[in-house]
All heavy atoms as a GROMACS GRO file, in nm:
protein
  629
    1GLN      N    1   1.028   3.085   1.892
    1GLN     CA    2   1.042   3.091   2.046
    1GLN      C    3   0.937   3.158   2.108
    1GLN      O    4   0.913   3.156   2.228
    1GLN     CB    5   1.184   3.136   2.077
    1GLN     CG    6   1.291   3.054   2.033
    1GLN     CD    7   1.432   3.115   2.069
    1GLN    OE1    8   1.441   3.222   2.100
    1GLN    NE2    9   1.536   3.035   2.059
    2LYS      N   10   0.874   3.250   2.029
    2LYS     CA   11   0.754   3.332   2.087
    2LYS      C   12   0.620   3.261   2.076
    2LYS      O   13   0.541   3.304   2.162
    2LYS     CB   14   0.745   3.463   2.016
    2LYS     CG   15   0.872   3.553   2.037
    2LYS     CD   16   0.853   3.684   1.961
    2LYS     CE   17   0.983   3.762   1.973
    2LYS     NZ   18   0.968   3.905   1.920
    3LEU      N   19   0.611   3.153   1.996
    3LEU     CA   20   0.484   3.082   2.001
    3LEU      C   21   0.505   2.932   2.058
    3LEU      O   22   0.618   2.867   2.054
    3LEU     CB   23   0.438   3.067   1.866
    3LEU     CG   24   0.405   3.202   1.803
    3LEU    CD1   25   0.371   3.175   1.653
    3LEU    CD2   26   0.303   3.282   1.860
    4GLN      N   27   0.400   2.883   2.113
    4GLN     CA   28   0.400   2.760   2.171
    4GLN      C   29   0.313   2.660   2.071
    4GLN      O   30   0.203   2.702   2.030
    4GLN     CB   31   0.355   2.748   2.319
    4GLN     CG   32   0.219   2.805   2.338
    4GLN     CD   33   0.181   2.808   2.480
    4GLN    OE1   34   0.213   2.716   2.550
    4GLN    NE2   35   0.103   2.910   2.527
    5ASP      N   36   0.356   2.538   2.054
    5ASP     CA   37   0.278   2.443   1.991
    5ASP      C   38   0.170   2.390   2.081
    5ASP      O   39   0.210   2.312   2.176
    5ASP     CB   40   0.372   2.332   1.931
    5ASP     CG   41   0.299   2.225   1.852
    5ASP    OD1   42   0.178   2.207   1.858
    5ASP    OD2   43   0.362   2.148   1.779
    6ALA      N   44   0.044   2.403   2.056
    6ALA     CA   45  -0.062   2.369   2.143
    6ALA      C   46  -0.057   2.218   2.161
    6ALA      O   47  -0.079   2.166   2.291
    6ALA     CB   48  -0.199   2.405   2.090
    7PHE      N   49  -0.045   2.138   2.057
    7PHE     CA   50  -0.044   1.978   2.077
    7PHE      C   51   0.079   1.942   2.163
    7PHE      O   52   0.050   1.854   2.242
    7PHE     CB   53  -0.052   1.917   1.939
    7PHE     CG   54  -0.084   1.770   1.953
    7PHE    CD1   55  -0.213   1.726   1.961
    7PHE    CD2   56   0.024   1.676   1.969
    7PHE    CE1   57  -0.237   1.595   1.963
    7PHE    CE2   58  -0.005   1.541   1.980
    7PHE     CZ   59  -0.134   1.495   1.985
    8ALA      N   60   0.190   1.995   2.149
    8ALA     CA   61   0.302   1.964   2.225
    8ALA      C   62   0.281   1.984   2.383
    8ALA      O   63   0.327   1.917   2.465
    8ALA     CB   64   0.429   2.032   2.178
    9ARG      N   65   0.193   2.089   2.412
    9ARG     CA   66   0.167   2.134   2.532
    9ARG      C   67   0.060   2.042   2.613
    9ARG      O   68   0.072   2.008   2.722
    9ARG     CB   69   0.119   2.272   2.542
    9ARG     CG   70   0.225   2.366   2.514
    9ARG     CD   71   0.306   2.408   2.631
    9ARG     NE   72   0.395   2.506   2.590
    9ARG     CZ   73   0.495   2.544   2.673
    9ARG    NH1   74   0.525   2.484   2.780
    9ARG    NH2   75   0.582   2.637   2.640
   10ALA      N   76  -0.047   2.008   2.530
   10ALA     CA   77  -0.158   1.950   2.599
   10ALA      C   78  -0.212   1.836   2.513
   10ALA      O   79  -0.331   1.789   2.547
   10ALA     CB   80  -0.264   2.049   2.634
   11GLY      N   81  -0.161   1.803   2.406
   11GLY     CA   82  -0.219   1.693   2.326
   11GLY      C   83  -0.194   1.558   2.376
   11GLY      O   84  -0.093   1.539   2.468
   12TRP      N   85  -0.234   1.448   2.314
   12TRP     CA   86  -0.211   1.315   2.369
   12TRP      C   87  -0.198   1.223   2.238
   12TRP      O   88  -0.268   1.245   2.147
   12TRP     CB   89  -0.328   1.264   2.446
   12TRP     CG   90  -0.296   1.126   2.501
   12TRP    CD1   91  -0.233   1.104   2.627
   12TRP    CD2   92  -0.345   1.000   2.453
   12TRP    NE1   93  -0.224   0.964   2.630
   12TRP    CE2   94  -0.288   0.903   2.525
   12TRP    CE3   95  -0.410   0.963   2.336
   12TRP    CZ2   96  -0.309   0.770   2.507
   12TRP    CZ3   97  -0.431   0.838   2.313
   12TRP    CH2   98  -0.382   0.742   2.397
   13GLY      N   99  -0.109   1.142   2.243
   13GLY     CA  100  -0.082   1.045   2.134
   13GLY      C  101   0.005   1.114   2.023
   13GLY      O  102   0.076   1.201   2.041
   14THR      N  103  -0.006   1.057   1.905
   14THR     CA  104   0.081   1.101   1.796
   14THR      C  105   0.025   1.234   1.733
   14THR      O  106   0.094   1.304   1.664
   14THR     CB  107   0.084   0.984   1.693
   14THR    OG1  108  -0.039   0.961   1.640
   14THR    CG2  109   0.166   0.870   1.751
   15GLY      N  110  -0.112   1.253   1.745
   15GLY     CA  111  -0.166   1.374   1.682
   15GLY      C  112  -0.159   1.381   1.532
   15GLY      O  113  -0.157   1.497   1.473
   16VAL      N  114  -0.164   1.265   1.470
   16VAL     CA  115  -0.156   1.272   1.320
   16VAL      C  116  -0.280   1.329   1.263
   16VAL      O  117  -0.384   1.313   1.304
   16VAL     CB  118  -0.130   1.125   1.263
   16VAL    CG1  119   0.007   1.067   1.298
   16VAL    CG2  120  -0.241   1.033   1.311
   17THR      N  121  -0.251   1.411   1.148
   17THR     CA  122  -0.370   1.486   1.089
   17THR      C  123  -0.368   1.458   0.946
   17THR      O  124  -0.459   1.505   0.879
   17THR     CB  125  -0.339   1.637   1.107
   17THR    OG1  126  -0.224   1.674   1.052
   17THR    CG2  127  -0.339   1.673   1.266
   18TYR      N  128  -0.284   1.374   0.883
   18TYR     CA  129  -0.283   1.355   0.742
   18TYR      C  130  -0.246   1.220   0.710
   18TYR      O  131  -0.156   1.158   0.753
   18TYR     CB  132  -0.176   1.454   0.673
   18TYR     CG  133  -0.173   1.451   0.528
   18TYR    CD1  134  -0.264   1.518   0.455
   18TYR    CD2  135  -0.072   1.383   0.470
   18TYR    CE1  136  -0.262   1.496   0.314
   18TYR    CE2  137  -0.057   1.368   0.328
   18TYR     CZ  138  -0.161   1.440   0.248
   18TYR     OH  139  -0.145   1.434   0.115
   19GLY      N  140  -0.299   1.169   0.597
   19GLY     CA  141  -0.267   1.041   0.546
   19GLY      C  142  -0.390   0.953   0.495
   19GLY      O  143  -0.390   0.919   0.382
   20GLN      N  144  -0.473   0.914   0.575
   20GLN     CA  145  -0.564   0.799   0.555
   20GLN      C  146  -0.649   0.834   0.434
   20GLN      O  147  -0.660   0.760   0.343
   20GLN     CB  148  -0.637   0.774   0.677
   20GLN     CG  149  -0.751   0.670   0.648
   20GLN     CD  150  -0.836   0.631   0.776
   20GLN    OE1  151  -0.832   0.704   0.872
   20GLN    NE2  152  -0.902   0.528   0.777
   21TRP      N  153  -0.721   0.946   0.439
   21TRP     CA  154  -0.819   0.976   0.328
   21TRP      C  155  -0.750   0.994   0.201
   21TRP      O  156  -0.796   0.951   0.100
   21TRP     CB  157  -0.888   1.108   0.368
   21TRP     CG  158  -0.990   1.158   0.281
   21TRP    CD1  159  -0.980   1.256   0.191
   21TRP    CD2  160  -1.116   1.087   0.262
   21TRP    NE1  161  -1.097   1.265   0.120
   21TRP    CE2  162  -1.188   1.169   0.157
   21TRP    CE3  163  -1.184   0.987   0.311
   21TRP    CZ2  164  -1.310   1.137   0.107
   21TRP    CZ3  165  -1.312   0.966   0.262
   21TRP    CH2  166  -1.366   1.023   0.170
   22THR      N  167  -0.632   1.053   0.196
   22THR     CA  168  -0.562   1.074   0.075
   22THR      C  169  -0.510   0.941   0.020
   22THR      O  170  -0.524   0.912  -0.105
   22THR     CB  171  -0.438   1.170   0.088
   22THR    OG1  172  -0.488   1.278   0.150
   22THR    CG2  173  -0.355   1.199  -0.032
   23LEU      N  174  -0.462   0.869   0.111
   23LEU     CA  175  -0.416   0.722   0.061
   23LEU      C  176  -0.534   0.638   0.008
   23LEU      O  177  -0.528   0.574  -0.089
   23LEU     CB  178  -0.346   0.639   0.178
   23LEU     CG  179  -0.212   0.707   0.213
   23LEU    CD1  180  -0.160   0.622   0.331
   23LEU    CD2  181  -0.113   0.674   0.101
   24GLN      N  182  -0.655   0.642   0.081
   24GLN     CA  183  -0.758   0.564   0.034
   24GLN      C  184  -0.806   0.605  -0.111
   24GLN      O  185  -0.859   0.517  -0.177
   24GLN     CB  186  -0.870   0.572   0.122
   24GLN     CG  187  -0.855   0.485   0.255
   24GLN     CD  188  -0.979   0.498   0.362
   24GLN    OE1  189  -1.065   0.583   0.345
   24GLN    NE2  190  -0.967   0.406   0.453
   25GLN      N  191  -0.792   0.719  -0.131
   25GLN     CA  192  -0.835   0.771  -0.280
   25GLN      C  193  -0.752   0.709  -0.381
   25GLN      O  194  -0.790   0.691  -0.499
   25GLN     CB  195  -0.829   0.922  -0.279
   25GLN     CG  196  -0.932   0.990  -0.195
   25GLN     CD  197  -0.925   1.140  -0.208
   25GLN    OE1  198  -0.821   1.190  -0.246
   25GLN    NE2  199  -1.022   1.212  -0.147
   26ARG      N  200  -0.620   0.666  -0.352
   26ARG     CA  201  -0.526   0.612  -0.439
   26ARG      C  202  -0.525   0.473  -0.450
   26ARG      O  203  -0.458   0.408  -0.531
   26ARG     CB  204  -0.397   0.668  -0.416
   26ARG     CG  205  -0.380   0.821  -0.435
   26ARG     CD  206  -0.249   0.869  -0.430
   26ARG     NE  207  -0.245   1.022  -0.463
   26ARG     CZ  208  -0.210   1.115  -0.378
   26ARG    NH1  209  -0.193   1.097  -0.260
   26ARG    NH2  210  -0.208   1.241  -0.427
   27LEU      N  211  -0.581   0.391  -0.355
   27LEU     CA  212  -0.588   0.265  -0.343
   27LEU      C  213  -0.718   0.205  -0.397
   27LEU      O  214  -0.816   0.257  -0.383
   27LEU     CB  215  -0.552   0.212  -0.198
   27LEU     CG  216  -0.428   0.239  -0.142
   27LEU    CD1  217  -0.429   0.211   0.012
   27LEU    CD2  218  -0.314   0.164  -0.212
   28PRO      N  219  -0.715   0.085  -0.448
   28PRO     CA  220  -0.833   0.010  -0.473
   28PRO      C  221  -0.912  -0.016  -0.353
   28PRO      O  222  -0.847  -0.028  -0.230
   28PRO     CB  223  -0.796  -0.128  -0.543
   28PRO     CG  224  -0.649  -0.123  -0.557
   28PRO     CD  225  -0.596  -0.006  -0.479
   29SER      N  226  -1.047  -0.022  -0.355
   29SER     CA  227  -1.126  -0.033  -0.225
   29SER      C  228  -1.086  -0.153  -0.149
   29SER      O  229  -1.090  -0.146  -0.020
   29SER     CB  230  -1.277  -0.040  -0.267
   29SER     OG  231  -1.306  -0.150  -0.351
   30PHE      N  232  -1.053  -0.268  -0.197
   30PHE     CA  233  -1.013  -0.382  -0.119
   30PHE      C  234  -0.876  -0.366  -0.049
   30PHE      O  235  -0.856  -0.434   0.047
   30PHE     CB  236  -1.012  -0.509  -0.209
   30PHE     CG  237  -0.892  -0.524  -0.301
   30PHE    CD1  238  -0.772  -0.585  -0.260
   30PHE    CD2  239  -0.905  -0.465  -0.428
   30PHE    CE1  240  -0.671  -0.581  -0.341
   30PHE    CE2  241  -0.807  -0.473  -0.519
   30PHE     CZ  242  -0.681  -0.541  -0.484
   31LEU      N  243  -0.805  -0.266  -0.077
   31LEU     CA  244  -0.684  -0.230   0.001
   31LEU      C  245  -0.700  -0.107   0.102
   31LEU      O  246  -0.600  -0.060   0.162
   31LEU     CB  247  -0.569  -0.206  -0.094
   31LEU     CG  248  -0.521  -0.319  -0.177
   31LEU    CD1  249  -0.411  -0.285  -0.266
   31LEU    CD2  250  -0.467  -0.435  -0.086
   32HIS      N  251  -0.823  -0.052   0.111
   32HIS     CA  252  -0.843   0.054   0.198
   32HIS      C  253  -0.792   0.033   0.348
   32HIS      O  254  -0.756   0.118   0.418
   32HIS     CB  255  -0.989   0.102   0.204
   32HIS     CG  256  -1.012   0.187   0.085
   32HIS    ND1  257  -1.129   0.254   0.067
   32HIS    CD2  258  -0.952   0.218  -0.034
   32HIS    CE1  259  -1.129   0.318  -0.046
   32HIS    NE2  260  -1.020   0.286  -0.113
   33PHE      N  261  -0.804  -0.091   0.393
   33PHE     CA  262  -0.769  -0.122   0.529
   33PHE      C  263  -0.618  -0.100   0.552
   33PHE      O  264  -0.570  -0.079   0.672
   33PHE     CB  265  -0.807  -0.268   0.564
   33PHE     CG  266  -0.721  -0.377   0.493
   33PHE    CD1  267  -0.602  -0.425   0.558
   33PHE    CD2  268  -0.745  -0.418   0.377
   33PHE    CE1  269  -0.518  -0.517   0.508
   33PHE    CE2  270  -0.661  -0.507   0.307
   33PHE     CZ  271  -0.547  -0.565   0.370
   34LEU      N  272  -0.534  -0.089   0.437
   34LEU     CA  273  -0.394  -0.056   0.454
   34LEU      C  274  -0.363   0.087   0.492
   34LEU      O  275  -0.255   0.127   0.522
   34LEU     CB  276  -0.313  -0.101   0.330
   34LEU     CG  277  -0.316  -0.255   0.310
   34LEU    CD1  278  -0.248  -0.291   0.180
   34LEU    CD2  279  -0.234  -0.329   0.432
   35ALA      N  280  -0.461   0.184   0.458
   35ALA     CA  281  -0.432   0.318   0.464
   35ALA      C  282  -0.452   0.357   0.610
   35ALA      O  283  -0.545   0.320   0.668
   35ALA     CB  284  -0.539   0.393   0.374
   36PHE      N  285  -0.360   0.442   0.646
   36PHE     CA  286  -0.376   0.504   0.794
   36PHE      C  287  -0.314   0.634   0.798
   36PHE      O  288  -0.235   0.677   0.704
   36PHE     CB  289  -0.306   0.405   0.887
   36PHE     CG  290  -0.166   0.377   0.842
   36PHE    CD1  291  -0.066   0.454   0.899
   36PHE    CD2  292  -0.129   0.280   0.762
   36PHE    CE1  293   0.077   0.440   0.860
   36PHE    CE2  294   0.005   0.249   0.729
   36PHE     CZ  295   0.102   0.347   0.776
   37ASP      N  296  -0.342   0.711   0.900
   37ASP     CA  297  -0.288   0.838   0.915
   37ASP      C  298  -0.136   0.826   0.955
   37ASP      O  299  -0.111   0.741   1.040
   37ASP     CB  300  -0.355   0.918   1.020
   37ASP     CG  301  -0.495   0.968   0.971
   37ASP    OD1  302  -0.523   0.990   0.855
   37ASP    OD2  303  -0.580   0.986   1.063
   38TYR      N  304  -0.054   0.905   0.898
   38TYR     CA  305   0.085   0.893   0.928
   38TYR      C  306   0.175   1.007   0.957
   38TYR      O  307   0.281   1.001   0.995
   38TYR     CB  308   0.158   0.806   0.813
   38TYR     CG  309   0.139   0.863   0.678
   38TYR    CD1  310   0.225   0.954   0.639
   38TYR    CD2  311   0.025   0.833   0.604
   38TYR    CE1  312   0.214   1.020   0.506
   38TYR    CE2  313   0.007   0.896   0.486
   38TYR     CZ  314   0.101   0.974   0.430
   38TYR     OH  315   0.088   1.033   0.310
   39LEU      N  316   0.109   1.130   0.942
   39LEU     CA  317   0.181   1.257   0.968
   39LEU      C  318   0.095   1.356   1.037
   39LEU      O  319  -0.017   1.360   1.034
   39LEU     CB  320   0.221   1.317   0.833
   39LEU     CG  321   0.322   1.245   0.732
   39LEU    CD1  322   0.319   1.324   0.599
   39LEU    CD2  323   0.453   1.246   0.793
   40ARG      N  324   0.179   1.436   1.123
   40ARG     CA  325   0.121   1.549   1.182
   40ARG      C  326   0.166   1.678   1.122
   40ARG      O  327   0.278   1.718   1.159
   40ARG     CB  328   0.145   1.556   1.343
   40ARG     CG  329   0.072   1.668   1.406
   40ARG     CD  330   0.069   1.654   1.557
   40ARG     NE  331   0.204   1.673   1.624
   40ARG     CZ  332   0.241   1.791   1.677
   40ARG    NH1  333   0.162   1.900   1.669
   40ARG    NH2  334   0.354   1.798   1.720
   41ILE      N  335   0.100   1.721   1.018
   41ILE     CA  336   0.149   1.848   0.944
   41ILE      C  337   0.063   1.967   0.972
   41ILE      O  338   0.099   2.066   0.924
   41ILE     CB  339   0.152   1.812   0.800
   41ILE    CG1  340   0.009   1.781   0.739
   41ILE    CG2  341   0.248   1.690   0.765
   41ILE    CD1  342   0.010   1.763   0.589
   42ASP      N  343  -0.031   1.954   1.058
   42ASP     CA  344  -0.122   2.067   1.092
   42ASP      C  345  -0.086   2.100   1.229
   42ASP      O  346  -0.078   2.007   1.326
   42ASP     CB  347  -0.256   2.033   1.069
   42ASP     CG  348  -0.294   1.993   0.931
   42ASP    OD1  349  -0.279   2.080   0.840
   42ASP    OD2  350  -0.323   1.880   0.906
   43HIS      N  351  -0.076   2.226   1.255
   43HIS     CA  352  -0.036   2.275   1.402
   43HIS      C  353  -0.124   2.391   1.443
   43HIS      O  354  -0.170   2.465   1.370
   43HIS     CB  355   0.100   2.311   1.408
   43HIS     CG  356   0.196   2.204   1.362
   43HIS    ND1  357   0.250   2.115   1.449
   43HIS    CD2  358   0.251   2.169   1.247
   43HIS    CE1  359   0.333   2.025   1.384
   43HIS    NE2  360   0.327   2.066   1.260
   44ILE      N  361  -0.139   2.403   1.571
   44ILE     CA  362  -0.198   2.522   1.632
   44ILE      C  363  -0.094   2.589   1.708
   44ILE      O  364  -0.044   2.526   1.806
   44ILE     CB  365  -0.317   2.489   1.715
   44ILE    CG1  366  -0.426   2.427   1.624
   44ILE    CG2  367  -0.377   2.624   1.782
   44ILE    CD1  368  -0.546   2.369   1.706
   45PHE      N  369  -0.062   2.708   1.679
   45PHE     CA  370   0.031   2.788   1.750
   45PHE      C  371  -0.027   2.913   1.815
   45PHE      O  372  -0.110   2.962   1.778
   45PHE     CB  373   0.148   2.845   1.672
   45PHE     CG  374   0.242   2.730   1.601
   45PHE    CD1  375   0.217   2.694   1.469
   45PHE    CD2  376   0.332   2.662   1.687
   45PHE    CE1  377   0.296   2.600   1.415
   45PHE    CE2  378   0.408   2.568   1.633
   45PHE     CZ  379   0.394   2.535   1.499
   46CYS      N  380   0.010   2.936   1.948
   46CYS     CA  381  -0.040   3.036   2.013
   46CYS      C  382   0.066   3.107   2.107
   46CYS      O  383   0.173   3.047   2.129
   46CYS     CB  384  -0.162   2.996   2.097
   46CYS     SG  385  -0.123   2.886   2.229
   47SER      N  386   0.048   3.233   2.144
   47SER     CA  387   0.146   3.308   2.218
   47SER      C  388   0.144   3.262   2.366
   47SER      O  389   0.047   3.180   2.402
   47SER     CB  390   0.107   3.461   2.219
   47SER     OG  391   0.005   3.492   2.294
   48ASN      N  392   0.237   3.309   2.441
   48ASN     CA  393   0.243   3.263   2.575
   48ASN      C  394   0.139   3.347   2.666
   48ASN      O  395   0.142   3.323   2.784
   48ASN     CB  396   0.376   3.285   2.636
   48ASN     CG  397   0.486   3.186   2.577
   48ASN    OD1  398   0.446   3.074   2.553
   48ASN    ND2  399   0.601   3.228   2.548
   49HIS      N  400   0.055   3.426   2.603
   49HIS     CA  401  -0.054   3.493   2.675
   49HIS      C  402  -0.165   3.390   2.708
   49HIS      O  403  -0.260   3.423   2.762
   49HIS     CB  404  -0.104   3.609   2.590
   49HIS     CG  405  -0.003   3.713   2.572
   49HIS    ND1  406   0.066   3.732   2.467
   49HIS    CD2  407   0.042   3.824   2.652
   49HIS    CE1  408   0.151   3.833   2.466
   49HIS    NE2  409   0.138   3.878   2.597
   50PHE      N  410  -0.161   3.272   2.635
   50PHE     CA  411  -0.254   3.170   2.656
   50PHE      C  412  -0.197   3.050   2.726
   50PHE      O  413  -0.082   3.016   2.712
   50PHE     CB  414  -0.322   3.128   2.525
   50PHE     CG  415  -0.396   3.242   2.456
   50PHE    CD1  416  -0.322   3.322   2.366
   50PHE    CD2  417  -0.530   3.264   2.480
   50PHE    CE1  418  -0.396   3.416   2.307
   50PHE    CE2  419  -0.594   3.363   2.429
   50PHE     CZ  420  -0.528   3.445   2.326
   51ARG      N  421  -0.279   2.974   2.798
   51ARG     CA  422  -0.242   2.853   2.853
   51ARG      C  423  -0.335   2.741   2.771
   51ARG      O  424  -0.449   2.765   2.764
   51ARG     CB  425  -0.277   2.851   3.006
   51ARG     CG  426  -0.178   2.778   3.080
   51ARG     CD  427  -0.192   2.792   3.243
   51ARG     NE  428  -0.315   2.861   3.279
   51ARG     CZ  429  -0.391   2.817   3.374
   51ARG    NH1  430  -0.365   2.704   3.441
   51ARG    NH2  431  -0.498   2.884   3.421
   52VAL      N  432  -0.263   2.643   2.720
   52VAL     CA  433  -0.338   2.535   2.645
   52VAL      C  434  -0.388   2.438   2.743
   52VAL      O  435  -0.308   2.375   2.811
   52VAL     CB  436  -0.234   2.473   2.550
   52VAL    CG1  437  -0.310   2.385   2.472
   52VAL    CG2  438  -0.175   2.575   2.467
   53GLN      N  439  -0.525   2.413   2.752
   53GLN     CA  440  -0.581   2.324   2.834
   53GLN      C  441  -0.594   2.184   2.774
   53GLN      O  442  -0.588   2.082   2.840
   53GLN     CB  443  -0.713   2.369   2.890
   53GLN     CG  444  -0.702   2.484   2.994
   53GLN     CD  445  -0.830   2.504   3.073
   53GLN    OE1  446  -0.930   2.499   3.013
   53GLN    NE2  447  -0.806   2.524   3.202
   54GLN      N  448  -0.635   2.181   2.648
   54GLN     CA  449  -0.658   2.062   2.579
   54GLN      C  450  -0.656   2.074   2.436
   54GLN      O  451  -0.686   2.186   2.388
   54GLN     CB  452  -0.812   2.022   2.624
   54GLN     CG  453  -0.848   1.889   2.571
   54GLN     CD  454  -0.990   1.852   2.621
   54GLN    OE1  455  -1.052   1.935   2.697
   54GLN    NE2  456  -1.049   1.745   2.575
   55VAL      N  457  -0.616   1.963   2.362
   55VAL     CA  458  -0.601   1.972   2.219
   55VAL      C  459  -0.650   1.833   2.180
   55VAL      O  460  -0.601   1.723   2.224
   55VAL     CB  461  -0.458   1.997   2.170
   55VAL    CG1  462  -0.461   1.996   2.008
   55VAL    CG2  463  -0.420   2.133   2.216
   56ASN      N  464  -0.736   1.826   2.079
   56ASN     CA  465  -0.784   1.709   2.023
   56ASN      C  466  -0.782   1.704   1.860
   56ASN      O  467  -0.809   1.809   1.805
   56ASN     CB  468  -0.921   1.665   2.064
   56ASN     CG  469  -0.935   1.646   2.212
   56ASN    OD1  470  -0.975   1.746   2.290
   56ASN    ND2  471  -0.903   1.533   2.257
   57VAL      N  472  -0.739   1.589   1.802
   57VAL     CA  473  -0.749   1.573   1.670
   57VAL      C  474  -0.889   1.499   1.643
   57VAL      O  475  -0.915   1.394   1.696
   57VAL     CB  476  -0.635   1.488   1.596
   57VAL    CG1  477  -0.656   1.451   1.456
   57VAL    CG2  478  -0.508   1.560   1.632
   58LEU      N  479  -0.968   1.570   1.573
   58LEU     CA  480  -1.099   1.498   1.538
   58LEU      C  481  -1.104   1.387   1.448
   58LEU      O  482  -1.037   1.406   1.343
   58LEU     CB  483  -1.202   1.616   1.496
   58LEU     CG  484  -1.199   1.742   1.584
   58LEU    CD1  485  -1.309   1.848   1.536
   58LEU    CD2  486  -1.261   1.690   1.739
   59ASN      N  487  -1.180   1.290   1.469
   59ASN     CA  488  -1.189   1.182   1.374
   59ASN      C  489  -1.294   1.193   1.262
   59ASN      O  490  -1.394   1.135   1.276
   59ASN     CB  491  -1.218   1.060   1.462
   59ASN     CG  492  -1.191   0.928   1.376
   59ASN    OD1  493  -1.131   0.931   1.277
   59ASN    ND2  494  -1.246   0.820   1.425
   60ILE      N  495  -1.257   1.290   1.184
   60ILE     CA  496  -1.350   1.329   1.072
   60ILE      C  497  -1.268   1.299   0.944
   60ILE      O  498  -1.165   1.361   0.920
   60ILE     CB  499  -1.391   1.470   1.067
   60ILE    CG1  500  -1.476   1.486   1.198
   60ILE    CG2  501  -1.480   1.506   0.952
   60ILE    CD1  502  -1.511   1.652   1.224
   61SER      N  503  -1.306   1.206   0.860
   61SER     CA  504  -1.246   1.179   0.729
   61SER      C  505  -1.286   1.236   0.613
   61SER      O  506  -1.270   1.191   0.505
   61SER     CB  507  -1.216   1.035   0.721
   61SER     OG  508  -1.354   0.963   0.715
   62ALA      N  509  -1.376   1.346   0.623
   62ALA     CA  510  -1.435   1.406   0.508
   62ALA      C  511  -1.336   1.494   0.430
   62ALA      O  512  -1.366   1.528   0.318
   62ALA     CB  513  -1.554   1.484   0.548
   63PHE      N  514  -1.220   1.523   0.493
   63PHE     CA  515  -1.133   1.609   0.433
   63PHE      C  516  -1.004   1.530   0.412
   63PHE      O  517  -0.972   1.430   0.480
   63PHE     CB  518  -1.102   1.731   0.522
   63PHE     CG  519  -1.239   1.801   0.550
   63PHE    CD1  520  -1.286   1.787   0.690
   63PHE    CD2  521  -1.315   1.882   0.460
   63PHE    CE1  522  -1.407   1.840   0.715
   63PHE    CE2  523  -1.418   1.942   0.490
   63PHE     CZ  524  -1.466   1.921   0.626
   64ASP      N  525  -0.902   1.582   0.343
   64ASP     CA  526  -0.772   1.523   0.338
   64ASP      C  527  -0.694   1.539   0.472
   64ASP      O  528  -0.596   1.478   0.497
   64ASP     CB  529  -0.688   1.559   0.216
   64ASP     CG  530  -0.664   1.712   0.208
   64ASP    OD1  531  -0.725   1.784   0.282
   64ASP    OD2  532  -0.575   1.744   0.127
   65HIS      N  533  -0.721   1.647   0.540
   65HIS     CA  534  -0.662   1.660   0.674
   65HIS      C  535  -0.760   1.649   0.787
   65HIS      O  536  -0.880   1.693   0.771
   65HIS     CB  537  -0.593   1.811   0.681
   65HIS     CG  538  -0.486   1.838   0.579
   65HIS    ND1  539  -0.374   1.874   0.621
   65HIS    CD2  540  -0.487   1.833   0.452
   65HIS    CE1  541  -0.292   1.898   0.525
   65HIS    NE2  542  -0.361   1.863   0.414
   66ARG      N  543  -0.711   1.584   0.902
   66ARG     CA  544  -0.816   1.582   1.012
   66ARG      C  545  -0.798   1.713   1.090
   66ARG      O  546  -0.689   1.751   1.127
   66ARG     CB  547  -0.773   1.457   1.093
   66ARG     CG  548  -0.802   1.322   1.026
   66ARG     CD  549  -0.742   1.211   1.094
   66ARG     NE  550  -0.824   1.196   1.209
   66ARG     CZ  551  -0.785   1.106   1.312
   66ARG    NH1  552  -0.677   1.044   1.297
   66ARG    NH2  553  -0.861   1.102   1.417
   67PRO      N  554  -0.916   1.766   1.133
   67PRO     CA  555  -0.904   1.900   1.200
   67PRO      C  556  -0.869   1.873   1.353
   67PRO      O  557  -0.888   1.770   1.413
   67PRO     CB  558  -1.048   1.942   1.198
   67PRO     CG  559  -1.132   1.826   1.173
   67PRO     CD  560  -1.041   1.727   1.104
   68GLN      N  561  -0.804   1.981   1.395
   68GLN     CA  562  -0.769   1.993   1.546
   68GLN      C  563  -0.855   2.101   1.616
   68GLN      O  564  -0.899   2.197   1.557
   68GLN     CB  565  -0.616   2.041   1.555
   68GLN     CG  566  -0.527   1.943   1.512
   68GLN     CD  567  -0.388   1.984   1.542
   68GLN    OE1  568  -0.344   1.987   1.653
   68GLN    NE2  569  -0.300   2.021   1.435
   69ILE      N  570  -0.888   2.075   1.737
   69ILE     CA  571  -0.953   2.184   1.822
   69ILE      C  572  -0.865   2.190   1.946
   69ILE      O  573  -0.827   2.102   2.007
   69ILE     CB  574  -1.092   2.141   1.844
   69ILE    CG1  575  -1.171   2.247   1.899
   69ILE    CG2  576  -1.109   2.007   1.915
   69ILE    CD1  577  -1.309   2.243   1.894
   70ALA      N  578  -0.851   2.323   1.989
   70ALA     CA  579  -0.786   2.350   2.114
   70ALA      C  580  -0.856   2.433   2.207
   70ALA      O  581  -0.922   2.520   2.158
   70ALA     CB  582  -0.646   2.425   2.074
   71LYS      N  583  -0.842   2.400   2.330
   71LYS     CA  584  -0.913   2.488   2.437
   71LYS      C  585  -0.804   2.566   2.503
   71LYS      O  586  -0.709   2.515   2.569
   71LYS     CB  587  -0.977   2.400   2.542
   71LYS     CG  588  -1.067   2.472   2.643
   71LYS     CD  589  -1.116   2.373   2.741
   71LYS     CE  590  -1.205   2.444   2.850
   71LYS     NZ  591  -1.270   2.355   2.928
   72LEU      N  592  -0.812   2.696   2.489
   72LEU     CA  593  -0.710   2.787   2.540
   72LEU      C  594  -0.774   2.883   2.651
   72LEU      O  595  -0.904   2.907   2.634
   72LEU     CB  596  -0.655   2.891   2.431
   72LEU     CG  597  -0.594   2.817   2.310
   72LEU    CD1  598  -0.559   2.917   2.197
   72LEU    CD2  599  -0.495   2.715   2.342
   73ILE      N  600  -0.713   2.934   2.742
   73ILE     CA  601  -0.748   3.025   2.828
   73ILE      C  602  -0.644   3.127   2.859
   73ILE      O  603  -0.525   3.097   2.828
   73ILE     CB  604  -0.790   2.961   2.985
   73ILE    CG1  605  -0.666   2.904   3.047
   73ILE    CG2  606  -0.913   2.872   2.966
   73ILE    CD1  607  -0.692   2.859   3.189
   74LEU      N  608  -0.679   3.246   2.891
   74LEU     CA  609  -0.582   3.351   2.909
   74LEU      C  610  -0.493   3.332   3.029
   74LEU      O  611  -0.548   3.293   3.132
   74LEU     CB  612  -0.657   3.495   2.921
   74LEU     CG  613  -0.701   3.560   2.793
   74LEU    CD1  614  -0.800   3.674   2.832
   74LEU    CD2  615  -0.592   3.594   2.705
   75ALA      N  616  -0.372   3.343   3.008
   75ALA     CA  617  -0.275   3.323   3.130
   75ALA      C  618  -0.294   3.439   3.210
   75ALA      O  619  -0.307   3.540   3.172
   75ALA     CB  620  -0.135   3.301   3.068
   76GLU      N  621  -0.261   3.413   3.339
   76GLU     CA  622  -0.264   3.529   3.442
   76GLU      C  623  -0.131   3.595   3.449
   76GLU      O  624  -0.034   3.532   3.437
   76GLU     CB  625  -0.311   3.481   3.572
   76GLU     CG  626  -0.459   3.426   3.561
   76GLU     CD  627  -0.518   3.376   3.698
   76GLU    OE1  628  -0.446   3.421   3.805
   76GLU    OE2  629  -0.600   3.299   3.695
   0.00000   0.00000   0.00000
């Protein structure tokens, strides 16, 4: 209750961060089109001393999790 989920405050869409890359590694290459991201298991939490302005999940598939970036400002 003391922390806020940044994506819930200012994110857009499903915010999925896990799935596609890991699934593609387990499928034959001709089935890679079936792999998609399906879970949001990564979160950014911050105290109420901050106001969340923007959160994005980056479309980088070099890792098994897609990174998130949040823009925070100090609350007045």
